[in-house]
C-alpha positions as CSV (number, residue, x, y, z in Angstrom):
1,M,-3.9,2.3,12.8
2,K,-2.8,2.4,16.5
3,V,-2.0,5.7,18.2
4,Y,-1.1,6.5,21.8
5,D,-3.4,8.7,24.0
6,R,-1.0,10.2,26.5
7,Q,-3.9,11.7,28.6
8,G,-5.5,8.3,29.2
9,K,-2.2,6.4,28.8
10,T,-4.0,4.0,26.4
11,Y,-3.8,2.9,22.8
12,I,-6.6,3.8,20.4
13,E,-7.4,2.3,17.0
14,I,-8.2,4.9,14.4
15,Q,-9.3,4.5,10.8
16,Q,-7.9,6.6,7.9
17,Y,-10.6,9.0,6.6
18,G,-11.7,7.8,3.1
19,Q,-9.5,4.7,3.4
20,E,-11.4,2.7,0.8
21,K,-11.2,5.5,-1.8
22,L,-7.5,5.9,-1.2
23,Q,-6.9,2.1,-1.5
24,F,-8.7,2.2,-4.9
25,L,-6.7,5.2,-6.1
26,Y,-3.3,3.7,-5.1
27,G,-3.9,0.0,-5.3
28,N,-6.2,-0.5,-8.3
29,P,-5.0,-0.2,-12.0
30,L,-8.1,1.9,-12.9
31,G,-7.6,4.0,-9.8
32,R,-4.0,4.7,-10.6
33,M,-5.2,5.9,-14.1
34,L,-7.5,8.4,-12.3
35,L,-4.9,9.4,-9.7
36,K,-3.3,12.1,-11.9
37,L,-6.7,13.8,-12.3
38,V,-7.6,13.5,-8.6
39,I,-4.4,15.0,-7.3
40,S,-4.4,18.0,-9.7
41,P,-4.9,21.5,-8.3
42,V,-8.0,21.9,-10.5
43,T,-9.7,19.1,-8.7
44,S,-8.7,20.6,-5.4
45,R,-10.2,23.9,-6.4
46,I,-13.5,22.4,-7.4
47,Y,-13.7,20.5,-4.2
48,G,-12.9,23.7,-2.3
49,W,-15.5,25.6,-4.2
50,Y,-18.2,23.0,-3.3
51,N,-17.3,23.0,0.4
52,R,-17.7,26.8,0.5
53,R,-21.3,26.5,-0.9
54,P,-24.2,26.6,1.5
55,A,-25.4,23.2,0.3
56,S,-22.3,21.6,1.7
57,A,-23.5,22.3,5.3
58,A,-25.7,19.3,5.0
59,K,-22.6,17.1,5.5
60,I,-21.8,18.6,8.9
61,P,-24.1,16.5,11.3
62,A,-23.0,13.1,9.8
63,F,-19.3,14.2,9.9
64,I,-19.6,15.2,13.6
65,K,-21.2,11.9,14.5
66,E,-18.8,9.7,12.4
67,H,-15.7,11.3,14.0
68,G,-17.0,11.8,17.5
69,I,-16.1,15.5,17.5
70,R,-16.6,17.3,20.8
71,M,-18.6,20.3,19.7
72,E,-18.5,21.7,23.3
73,D,-14.9,22.6,22.5
74,F,-15.9,25.0,19.7
75,E,-17.8,28.2,19.3
76,D,-21.5,27.8,19.4
77,R,-22.9,29.2,16.2
78,E,-24.5,28.1,12.9
79,Y,-22.0,27.2,10.2
80,R,-22.7,28.5,6.7
81,S,-20.9,25.7,4.8
82,F,-18.7,22.6,5.4
83,S,-15.6,24.8,4.9
84,D,-16.9,27.3,7.5
85,F,-17.3,24.3,9.9
86,F,-13.9,22.8,9.1
87,T,-12.1,26.0,9.9
88,R,-14.1,26.5,13.1
89,K,-12.5,28.2,16.1
90,L,-12.2,26.9,19.6
91,R,-14.2,28.5,22.4
92,P,-12.2,30.4,25.0
93,G,-10.5,28.0,27.4
94,A,-11.0,24.8,25.3
95,R,-7.2,24.5,25.0
96,Q,-4.6,25.6,27.5
97,I,-1.3,27.1,26.2
98,D,1.6,26.0,28.5
99,R,3.1,29.4,29.3
100,N,6.2,28.1,31.0
101,E,9.0,29.8,29.0
102,N,11.0,26.5,28.9
103,A,8.0,24.4,27.6
104,L,8.0,23.3,23.9
105,I,4.4,23.2,22.9
106,S,2.5,21.4,20.1
107,P,1.4,23.8,17.3
108,A,-1.8,21.8,16.7
109,D,-4.2,19.1,17.6
110,A,-2.4,16.2,15.8
111,K,-0.8,12.8,15.9
112,L,3.0,13.2,16.5
113,L,6.0,11.2,15.4
114,A,9.5,12.5,16.3
115,Y,12.7,11.6,14.4
116,E,16.4,12.3,15.1
117,I,18.0,13.8,12.0
118,S,20.9,11.5,11.2
119,D,24.4,12.5,10.1
120,G,23.2,11.9,6.5
121,L,20.2,14.2,7.1
122,M,17.8,11.4,6.0
123,I,14.4,11.5,7.7
124,R,12.2,8.4,7.7
125,V,8.6,9.6,7.0
126,K,5.7,7.3,5.9
127,E,8.2,4.5,5.2
128,S,10.2,6.5,2.7
129,D,13.4,8.4,3.1
130,Y,13.6,12.2,2.7
131,T,16.5,14.6,3.2
132,V,16.0,17.9,4.9
133,A,16.9,19.5,1.6
134,E,13.9,17.7,-0.1
135,L,11.5,18.9,2.6
136,L,12.8,22.4,2.2
137,G,12.7,22.3,-1.6
138,C,16.3,23.4,-1.9
139,G,17.2,23.9,-5.6
140,D,13.5,23.6,-6.6
141,R,11.8,26.6,-5.1
142,K,8.7,28.2,-6.6
143,G,7.1,31.2,-5.1
144,S,8.4,34.0,-3.0
145,E,11.2,34.0,-0.4
146,T,12.2,36.5,2.2
147,G,15.2,36.5,4.4
148,S,18.4,34.6,4.5
149,R,19.6,31.4,2.9
150,I,18.7,28.1,4.5
151,D,21.4,25.5,5.0
152,P,20.0,22.0,5.7
153,A,23.3,21.1,7.4
154,D,22.4,23.5,10.2
155,F,19.9,20.9,11.5
156,Q,22.2,17.9,11.5
157,G,21.7,15.9,14.7
158,G,18.5,17.8,15.5
159,R,14.9,16.7,15.6
160,C,12.2,16.4,13.0
161,L,8.7,16.5,14.4
162,V,5.9,15.4,12.2
163,F,2.4,16.5,13.2
164,R,-0.3,14.7,11.2
165,L,-3.7,16.3,11.3
166,C,-6.7,14.1,10.5
167,M,-10.0,15.2,9.2
168,D,-11.5,15.3,12.7
169,D,-8.7,17.4,14.2
170,Y,-8.8,21.1,14.8
171,H,-7.2,22.6,11.7
172,R,-5.9,25.9,13.1
173,Y,-2.3,26.0,14.4
174,C,-0.2,28.3,16.5
175,F,3.4,29.5,17.0
176,M,5.5,27.3,19.3
177,D,7.4,30.1,21.0
178,R,7.9,33.8,21.0
179,G,10.0,35.0,18.1
180,R,10.2,36.6,14.6
181,L,10.0,35.3,11.0
182,T,13.3,35.5,9.2
183,A,12.4,33.7,5.9
184,R,9.3,32.3,4.2
185,Y,8.6,30.8,0.8
186,S,6.0,28.6,-0.9
187,I,6.6,25.4,-3.0
188,K,4.0,24.5,-5.5
189,G,3.3,20.8,-6.0
190,K,0.8,18.1,-6.7
191,L,-1.6,17.4,-3.9
192,H,-1.0,13.9,-2.7
193,T,-2.5,12.3,0.4
194,V,-0.4,12.1,3.6
195,S,-1.9,8.7,4.3
196,S,0.4,5.7,4.8
197,I,-1.5,4.1,1.9
198,S,0.5,6.2,-0.4
199,K,3.8,5.2,1.2
200,D,5.3,4.3,-2.2
201,H,5.1,7.9,-3.4
202,K,7.4,10.8,-2.5
203,I,4.5,12.4,-0.6
204,Y,6.2,15.4,0.9
205,K,8.3,16.2,-2.1
206,E,5.2,16.3,-4.4
207,N,2.9,18.2,-2.0
208,S,2.5,21.9,-2.0
209,R,4.0,23.5,1.2
210,V,4.9,26.7,2.9
211,V,8.4,26.9,4.6
212,N,8.8,29.3,7.5
213,V,12.1,30.0,9.3
214,Y,11.9,31.5,12.8
215,Q,14.3,32.9,15.2
216,T,12.7,32.0,18.5
217,E,13.5,33.2,22.0
218,H,14.0,29.9,23.7
219,F,14.7,27.3,20.9
220,G,16.9,29.2,18.5
221,R,16.4,28.8,14.8
222,V,13.3,26.7,14.0
223,I,11.8,25.7,10.7
224,Q,8.1,25.0,10.3
225,I,6.7,23.5,7.1
226,E,3.0,23.4,6.5
227,V,2.1,20.7,4.0
228,G,-1.0,20.6,1.9
229,A,-2.5,17.1,1.3
230,L,-5.1,15.6,-1.0
231,L,-8.0,18.1,-1.5
232,V,-6.3,20.8,0.5
233,G,-5.7,23.5,-2.0
234,R,-5.0,26.3,0.4
235,I,-2.9,26.9,3.4
236,R,-4.0,30.1,5.1
237,N,-1.3,31.9,7.1
238,R,-1.5,35.3,8.9
239,K,1.0,37.8,7.7
240,V,3.0,38.6,10.8
241,R,6.7,39.2,11.4
242,E,6.8,39.0,15.2
243,F,4.7,36.7,17.2
244,E,4.0,35.4,20.7
245,K,3.9,31.8,22.0
246,G,0.5,30.2,21.4
247,E,-0.6,33.0,19.0
248,E,-2.6,31.6,16.1
249,K,-0.5,31.3,12.9
250,G,-3.0,30.0,10.4
251,F,-5.3,27.2,9.3
252,F,-5.8,24.5,6.6
253,E,-8.9,24.3,4.5
254,P,-10.7,21.0,4.2
255,G,-8.7,17.8,4.0
256,G,-5.9,16.0,5.9
257,S,-2.7,18.0,6.5
258,T,0.7,17.9,8.1
259,I,3.0,20.3,10.0
260,I,6.7,19.5,10.1
261,V,9.0,21.2,12.6
262,L,12.8,21.1,12.4
263,L,14.8,21.8,15.6
264,Q,18.5,22.2,15.8
265,K,20.7,19.8,17.8
266,G,20.6,20.3,21.6
267,V,17.9,22.9,21.9
268,A,15.1,20.8,23.3
269,D,14.4,17.6,25.1
270,L,11.2,15.9,24.1
271,D,8.9,14.3,26.6
272,E,9.8,10.7,27.4
273,D,6.5,9.2,26.3
274,I,6.8,10.8,22.8
275,V,10.4,9.6,22.4
276,R,9.4,6.1,23.5
277,M,6.3,5.8,21.2
278,S,8.2,7.3,18.3
279,A,11.0,4.7,18.7
280,E,8.2,2.1,18.2
281,G,6.8,3.9,15.2
282,I,3.6,4.8,17.1
283,E,2.1,8.3,16.9
284,T,1.1,10.2,20.0
285,I,-2.0,12.3,20.2
286,V,-1.1,15.9,21.1
287,R,-3.2,19.0,21.6
288,Y,-2.8,22.6,20.5
289,G,-0.6,24.4,23.1
290,E,0.2,21.2,25.1
291,K,3.7,20.7,26.4
292,I,5.6,18.1,24.3
293,G,9.1,18.9,25.5
294,E,11.3,21.5,27.2
295,R,14.3,23.7,26.5
296,H,17.6,21.8,27.0
297,V,19.7,23.4,29.7
């Protein structure tokens, strides 16, 4: 898989974590028989339990070496388990939050693809079509909701930003602007992989996710959706009503994961390289707090 490194202005080939296992599950008849068991919440909980055990810490050195993780970016301490390592925190100064009030920042270290929401509100994600209503779980909500009704039509002609976090990425994420939470609810679902290998499945419709609606100071009404992926049983969010730009919002427990941001029409202009790469179907590497666009004036 080729991604664009905007810092070095180069292309990088990356490999999907656990690619051979995923190909077996989705491409082999026996694997497909096992798939229902693998993607169940019970399996996810067992996997999570193991990764919180001290014995799982033995996986950490090999994981760091395999993925080339820059440990100098993170707090220098002993990790009690693999989960403790996976949810590690950055050291002060390891990421710079762009404080320009007009700057639209990335909420996470991720690979970013941007889409324009068409008149039909169909969004092309992982070679499948999704409506905003499907992403939001309209008519199929499970969990708690606070705040006002969400109308998907409010985002017609806007932008859908898909931030794909890989296993080697920093799995904490932040708020993209100053603002307040106006609605939040959870959608229970099966835990499918966000890998392109599973492109024939309705990945985002089946995954568990948390939908957050913000009223922001500089970008108006914004929706952020945190999506749990294969073996991610928990999405951990801080319980806050008002927040500052760059303030930590939460984190994912072990596994790949995705953050989807919906922006209304005309509120922001994305950086040219992100627009250009997205038009070619190529993800751009972005960092937590890094500028990815600016407020439209």
